[in-house]
N, C-alpha and C positions, 0 to 999 in steps of 0.2 A: 058321171061326175069325174072330173080330172083331179086326182089327189096328189100327183107328183109328176114333175117333168125333169128331164136331164137334157143338157145340150150345151152348145157353145154360145157365149155371150157375143152377139153381133153389134149391139149398141147399148149405151148407157145414157138414160135420160134422167131428168130430175125425178128421183124416187120411183123409177121404173127401169126395167131391163127389156131388151129385145133378145130373146133366146132362140137359137136355131134348133128346132126339134124336127128331125126327119125332113129337112128342107123347108119347113114353115118358120117364118119369123113371128114368134109369139110374144106379144106385149104382156109383161107381168109387172104389176104394181108391187113394190116392196117397201117395208118400213124405212129402209135406208139403202141407197145405192153406193155409199161410200166404200164399202168393203169389197166390192166386186171390181174386176179388171177386164178390160176388153180382150176378147179372144180366149179367155179361160173357160174351162168346163165347169158347169154348175149343176147342182141337184137341188131342187126346191120342192118343199111340201107346199101344196097349193090349195086354194079355196076358189071354187068357181061360183060366180054370182050371175044369175040370170035375171034380167030386167026387161021391161017393155022396150026400152030404147037400145038394148044391146047386151053384150056379154063381157064381163070383166073377170080377169084372173089375177088373184093375189098370191104372192109367193113368200115363203118363209124358210129360213135356213134350218130350223129345228121343228120337230113335232110339237114341242112344248110351246113354242111361239105361235104356231097355228092353232093349237088348242086354246090358248089364251085369247087369240083373236076371235075364235068361234064362241067363246064364253062371253066376250064383250058384245057379240051380235045378239045374244039372248036377252040383253037389256032392251026394254021397249024404247023405241025411238032412236036406237043406235044401229046405223046401217054400216056396210063395209067401208065406205069412205071415212066415216066418223071413227070407226074402230081402228083403222089404219092410222088416222091422225093422232089418236090417243097413244098408239104404240110408238109413234115418232117423237112424242113429247118427253119420254123418259125411259130409263131402263125397265124392262119387264118386271124384274124382281122388286124394284122399288114401288112400282105401280101395284103389284099384287100385295105387298106388305101393307101399303097405305090403305088399300081397299079392305083387306081382312081386318085391319085395326080400326077401320072407319075414321081414318085421319083426314077429315075434310080440309083442314088447314094446309096440309102437305099437298093434297091434290089441287087445291085452288091456287095457292101461293107459289109453290115450287114447280109443279107440273104445268100449271096455267090453264086448268079446266075451269069452266064456269061453275059457280056454286051449285046450280041446278043439276048439271051433269054429274058433278062429283057426288052429290047426295044420292042421286039415282043409282050410280054405280055401287055405292056403299050399301044402300038398302037392298038392291037386287042381287049383289054378288058376294057380300061379306061372308055369308054362310057357305058359299060354294067354293071359295078359295081357301085352301089350307094355309094357315099362317101361324107364326109363333107368338103373335100378339105384339111383337116388337116392331118399331118403325124408326126411321131416321128423321122423322118429321121435325122434331125440335132442333136437332143438330143441323140438318139441311136448311131449315127455316132461318136459323141464325147465320149460316154461311151465305144463303141467298141474300138476306138483308145486308150483310157486310159487303158483298159484291156490288149490290145496287148503290150502297153508300159510297163505294169507291169509284162510281161512275159507269158501271156496267148497265146496259139496258136490261129490262127483265128477260128478254129473249136471250141475250148473251149470258146472263146469269144461269138461266135454265140449261143452256147448252153446256156451259162449264160444269155444272153439277152432274149432268148426264154423262160427262166424260170421265168422271172420277172412278177409279177402279173400286170394285165391290169390297175388296179386302181392307180398304182404308176406312176406319170407323170413327176415329177421334176427330173432334171438331176442328182443331188447329191443323191437323194433317189434311183433312178434307179441304179446308180453305187454301192451304198451300198448294195442293194438287189442282184445285180449280184455278188459282192464279197463274200457275205455271202452264196451264193449257192454252192460255190466250196468246 
């Protein structure tokens, strides 16, 4: 099992990297390739997926991110591609808070998961994810609705919400931060 790789980034593709590891160009799927730059050295925590039709390597910048990815894989019907897609939809902390608080509205409306997947995540993971019981579901739900009313598409509104710094908690401040991100 490959649990970590280090090397130089040879190429950046949509949501994946090509990393030079001892002369091998290794393709690693990542939640977001936006933070990486060509030619830089990278160290990734990895998850190796073996399937009938091939081998896939998934990379994460932190151990916590990989652990959450592996926790998502424990949900029946969620494979590596689905788990990575879930990680791409919103900040990990927000996802964990919403799951631990069983906030279906936040997961479906703001993050964009189907109701079936959101319910399944909450049922199977809410006890496994430590949480403080608080969620920004109501605040982010209102900010999301306001952005859509202002002409944002649902995808643009989700992206704007995902880009808001974690330390901004008031609704008006979150809305202002989301509007300035566009």
